[in-house]
C-alpha positions as CSV (number, residue, x, y, z in Angstrom):
1,M,-17.2,-8.4,11.1
2,L,-14.0,-6.4,10.3
3,S,-14.5,-2.7,10.7
4,N,-12.7,0.5,9.4
5,K,-14.4,2.9,11.8
6,R,-11.1,4.0,13.3
7,I,-9.3,4.5,10.0
8,D,-8.6,8.0,8.8
9,V,-7.5,7.8,5.1
10,R,-6.5,11.1,3.5
11,L,-5.0,12.9,0.6
12,S,-4.8,11.5,-3.0
13,I,-5.9,8.0,-2.2
14,L,-9.5,8.9,-1.5
15,P,-11.9,7.8,-4.2
16,E,-13.3,11.4,-4.6
17,H,-9.8,12.5,-5.7
18,F,-9.1,9.4,-7.8
19,E,-10.7,10.6,-11.0
20,R,-9.0,14.0,-10.9
21,L,-5.6,12.6,-10.4
22,F,-5.6,9.3,-12.2
23,V,-8.5,7.4,-13.7
24,K,-12.3,7.1,-13.3
25,I,-13.9,6.8,-9.9
26,S,-15.8,3.6,-10.6
27,G,-15.6,0.7,-13.0
28,N,-11.9,-0.1,-12.1
29,T,-10.4,-3.4,-11.1
30,I,-8.1,-2.6,-8.2
31,L,-5.5,-4.7,-6.4
32,I,-4.6,-3.5,-2.9
33,T,-1.7,-5.0,-1.1
34,G,-1.8,-5.1,2.7
35,G,-5.6,-5.1,2.4
36,T,-6.5,-7.1,5.5
37,S,-6.5,-4.3,8.0
38,G,-5.8,-0.6,8.6
39,I,-5.5,1.7,5.6
40,G,-5.6,-1.1,3.1
41,L,-8.9,-2.4,4.4
42,G,-10.3,1.1,4.6
43,L,-9.3,1.7,1.0
44,A,-10.8,-1.6,-0.1
45,L,-14.2,-0.8,1.5
46,R,-14.3,2.7,0.1
47,F,-13.4,1.7,-3.4
48,H,-15.8,-1.2,-3.3
49,T,-18.6,1.1,-2.2
50,A,-17.7,3.5,-5.0
51,G,-18.4,0.8,-7.6
52,N,-15.1,-0.8,-8.3
53,K,-14.0,-4.5,-8.4
54,V,-11.6,-4.8,-5.5
55,I,-9.0,-7.5,-4.8
56,V,-7.3,-7.4,-1.4
57,A,-4.0,-9.1,-1.0
58,G,-2.3,-10.2,2.2
59,R,-0.3,-12.9,3.9
60,R,-2.9,-14.4,6.2
61,K,-5.5,-16.5,4.4
62,E,-7.8,-16.5,7.5
63,L,-8.2,-12.7,7.4
64,L,-8.7,-12.7,3.6
65,D,-11.5,-15.3,4.0
66,R,-13.1,-13.3,6.7
67,I,-13.1,-10.1,4.6
68,T,-14.6,-11.9,1.6
69,T,-17.3,-13.4,3.8
70,D,-18.1,-10.1,5.6
71,H,-18.0,-8.0,2.4
72,P,-19.5,-9.9,-0.5
73,G,-18.1,-8.8,-3.8
74,I,-14.6,-8.1,-2.5
75,E,-12.2,-10.8,-3.6
76,A,-8.9,-11.9,-2.2
77,V,-5.5,-13.4,-3.0
78,V,-2.7,-14.6,-0.8
79,L,0.4,-12.4,-1.5
80,D,3.5,-11.6,0.6
81,V,5.3,-8.5,-0.7
82,G,8.3,-9.4,1.3
83,D,8.8,-12.6,-0.8
84,S,9.7,-12.1,-4.4
85,A,8.5,-15.6,-5.4
86,S,5.1,-14.9,-3.8
87,I,4.8,-11.7,-5.9
88,L,5.7,-13.4,-9.1
89,G,3.3,-16.3,-8.5
90,A,0.5,-14.0,-7.5
91,S,1.0,-11.8,-10.5
92,E,0.5,-14.7,-12.8
93,V,-2.6,-15.9,-11.0
94,I,-4.1,-12.4,-10.8
95,A,-3.5,-11.6,-14.5
96,A,-5.2,-14.8,-15.5
97,R,-8.1,-14.4,-13.0
98,Y,-8.7,-10.7,-13.4
99,P,-7.7,-9.6,-16.9
100,E,-9.4,-6.2,-16.4
101,L,-7.0,-5.3,-13.6
102,N,-6.0,-1.6,-14.2
103,V,-5.1,-0.2,-10.8
104,L,-2.4,-1.3,-8.4
105,I,-2.2,0.2,-4.9
106,N,1.0,-0.6,-3.1
107,N,-0.2,-0.3,0.5
108,A,1.5,-3.2,2.3
109,G,4.1,-2.1,4.9
110,I,5.4,-2.6,8.4
111,M,6.3,-0.1,11.0
112,H,8.2,-1.2,14.1
113,W,10.1,0.7,16.8
114,E,13.8,0.7,15.9
115,D,16.5,1.7,18.4
116,V,19.8,2.2,16.5
117,R,21.7,1.7,19.7
118,D,20.4,-1.9,19.9
119,S,22.0,-4.5,17.5
120,A,18.5,-6.0,17.0
121,G,17.5,-2.9,15.2
122,L,19.5,-4.0,12.1
123,Q,17.1,-6.8,11.4
124,I,14.1,-4.5,11.9
125,A,15.7,-2.1,9.4
126,E,16.4,-4.8,6.8
127,D,12.9,-6.2,7.1
128,T,11.4,-2.7,6.8
129,I,13.3,-2.0,3.6
130,T,12.4,-5.4,2.1
131,T,8.7,-5.0,2.8
132,N,8.1,-1.2,2.4
133,L,10.5,-0.4,-0.4
134,L,11.6,-3.5,-2.2
135,G,8.0,-4.8,-2.0
136,S,6.7,-1.8,-3.9
137,I,9.5,-2.0,-6.5
138,R,9.0,-5.7,-7.1
139,M,5.2,-5.3,-7.3
140,V,5.6,-2.7,-10.1
141,Y,8.0,-4.8,-12.1
142,A,5.7,-7.8,-11.7
143,F,2.5,-6.1,-12.7
144,L,3.6,-3.3,-15.1
145,P,3.6,-5.6,-18.2
146,H,-0.1,-6.3,-17.6
147,L,-1.0,-2.7,-16.7
148,L,0.7,-1.3,-19.8
149,K,-1.9,-3.1,-21.9
150,K,-4.7,-1.1,-20.3
151,G,-5.7,2.3,-21.5
152,D,-6.6,3.7,-18.1
153,A,-4.1,2.1,-15.7
154,A,-2.7,3.6,-12.5
155,I,-0.1,2.7,-9.8
156,L,-0.5,4.3,-6.4
157,N,2.0,4.0,-3.5
158,V,0.6,4.7,0.0
159,T,3.3,6.7,1.9
160,S,3.2,8.8,5.0
161,A,3.8,12.3,6.4
162,L,6.9,10.7,8.0
163,A,8.5,10.8,4.6
164,F,8.9,14.6,5.2
165,V,9.1,14.8,9.0
166,P,10.9,11.6,10.1
167,F,9.7,9.9,13.3
168,P,12.8,9.4,15.6
169,A,11.5,6.0,16.8
170,T,11.1,4.7,13.2
171,P,14.0,6.0,11.2
172,T,14.1,3.3,8.5
173,Y,10.3,3.3,8.1
174,S,10.4,7.0,7.5
175,A,13.3,6.6,5.0
176,T,11.4,3.9,3.0
177,K,8.3,6.2,2.8
178,A,10.5,9.1,1.7
179,A,12.1,6.9,-1.0
180,L,8.7,6.1,-2.6
181,H,8.0,9.8,-3.4
182,P,10.8,10.4,-6.0
183,R,10.5,6.9,-7.3
184,S,6.8,7.4,-7.9
185,G,7.4,10.7,-9.6
186,S,10.0,9.3,-11.9
187,R,7.6,6.5,-13.0
188,V,5.2,9.1,-14.4
189,C,7.9,10.3,-16.7
190,R,9.2,6.9,-17.7
191,I,5.9,5.0,-18.0
192,G,4.1,7.6,-20.1
193,P,0.6,9.1,-20.3
194,R,-1.5,5.9,-20.4
195,T,-0.2,4.4,-17.2
196,R,0.2,6.8,-14.3
197,A,2.1,6.4,-11.0
198,G,1.9,8.5,-7.9
199,A,2.2,8.6,-4.2
200,G,-0.4,9.4,-1.5
201,G,-0.1,9.9,2.2
202,A,-2.2,8.6,5.0
203,R,-2.7,9.2,8.7
204,T,-4.0,6.6,11.1
205,D,-5.1,6.7,14.7
206,K,-2.4,4.2,15.6
207,L,0.4,6.6,14.4
208,T,-1.2,9.6,16.2
209,Q,-1.3,7.5,19.4
210,W,2.3,6.5,19.0
211,V,3.5,10.0,18.5
212,K,1.7,11.2,21.6
213,Q,3.1,8.4,23.7
214,D,6.7,8.7,22.5
215,A,6.9,12.5,22.2
216,S,8.5,12.9,25.7
217,N,11.3,10.5,24.8
218,W,12.5,12.0,21.5
219,G,15.5,13.8,23.1
220,P,18.9,12.3,23.9
221,R,19.0,9.5,26.5
């Protein structure tokens, strides 16, 4: 069985803060991208326990099948946020299958070591932007027409403390998370009062471990 025991999810994405910031705690239909592991799976289990209909989205069908088997009531859909065609196709399927969908949580993201002195770092940077930033933007454009029809809709973007204090080993990752903050804030003004958008941060044991391991190498080499 998949477990979220080592997941530490914080800030505005916790269910107990959900009602105060956006919509009701229970009775929502929530789509979570990157929901097969880590923060995404942790959110899925927490929101499911709180009485919400949860749909997890991810690239790997075998993991999605395992989650729906281990956690009856949670549903799944194959979706790759790095592929615009996959997003559009999934948006049509989800809108038809789950007409009550009222919450989108953009959680999917990648985080890889990136050495700007190595030419291979360029591909890492481009892939990170495509998944972390363009993925979120494309998801909003694809799902917003449906969400605007709901009276209590919300869009949440999972970001990171690295948006404010960049991690030297992951410069583009940090930049993509920073970009989500002003974009989320501008959506609140542009979308209007019925559909809210916002950003929440999260900390994981994996990131904490990486910081400890790499701290001695942050200086010039």
